[in-house]
Every structure is written in C-alpha cells, then in structure tokens.
N, C-alpha and C positions, 0 to 999 in steps of 0.2 A: 515825586517820581523817582524810581530807582533805575540804576544801570547794572545789568547783570553781566557777569564775566563767564565766559565759556572756555572750557579746556580745548586746546587745539591738539588733535590726535595725529595729524600728519600734514606736512607741507611738502609738496613735490616741486622741485626746482627744474627749470629748463636750462638751456645753455646760457652762458654769459653773453649779453648783448653789447654792453659798453662798460667803461670803467670811469667812475666819477672823478678820479684823481688824474687820469691820463688823457681822457677824451674831453679836453677843456671846452671846445666849442659846443659840444652836446651838453655838457654839464652847465655851461653858462645859459644856454637856451632853456634848459629845464628850470634853472634858478630864476631866470627872468620871467618865466611863465608860472611861477608859484607852485611848481611840482615838488619843491624841497620842503614845503611847510610841515610835512609829517615826519621829516627826518630829525634825528637828535643832533647834538652838537658835533658828533663825530661823523656825521653824514650817514648814519646807519638807520635802518628801518624800512618801512614799506612805502613805495610811491606808486601812484596810479597814473598812467599816461594814456590820454585819448589817442585813438588810431590817427586822428587828423593831425596830431603833433608829429607823428612819425614821418610824414611827408616833408615837413619843415626840417626835421633832424637829418633826413637824407641829403638835403641840399647843403647843409653846413658841415656835416661830418667830413673830416679830412683823412680818415683811415678807411682803406678799402674793406678791411675785415668788419669794421663797425657797420659800414654801409650794407654789406652782405647780411650781417646779423639782423639789422633793422628790417631788411626786405623779408627775411625769414619770419620775423615777428609779425609783420603786416599780413603775410600769407596765413600764419597761424590764427590771427585774429579774424580774418575773413572766413576761414574754414570753420571756425568755432562760433561764428556770428557774435563777436564781441566788439563793443564800441571802445573799449579800453583794455589795457593789460596792466597787471600788477607786478611790480618788481620788488624783490627783497634785496636790499643793499646792505652789504656787510663786508 
C-alpha cells in the first residue's frame, strides 16, 4: 500500500486563539488529552481540537482574551457545522 503526498496550495489562518507557551493551563489540558501528539519537539505543527474540549478549556483558561477567543472559535465551529477545529501552531 502506498501513501501519496499532495501539494498544499493554500492555508488560510484565522486569528490567534491561545499561546502554547504563555497560556499554561490551556496547554496542559491539551497535553493531558493527547492533542500534542502531532506536534514536533518544538511544539510546532497542526493540532485538531474537538469542540467538546473547548468547553473544558473555557473553564480553566485564566486569560480573558483567551476565553473570548475560545468563544469565537466555538461560534465559528457551530456556524460551519464542524465537530473540531484545526490549529497551525508555530
């Protein structure tokens, strides 16, 4: 069986939701729930977060801006009928 590689023509980024270095409680939650498995040693790469995890992240985030960003992402997911959102961490 082969695995094909496809060229990526475009990636559109939304706004920053959280910072993996500074929002420690959110980062710890994501790490504890195996969302970091796809990141490299520098914590860069793509992660996919289920919308159900955002509710838990809202409860533990200690930064008002991060809480606001998470609420925006929840609304975006609902509007676009998505069960998860993908983040590019760099």
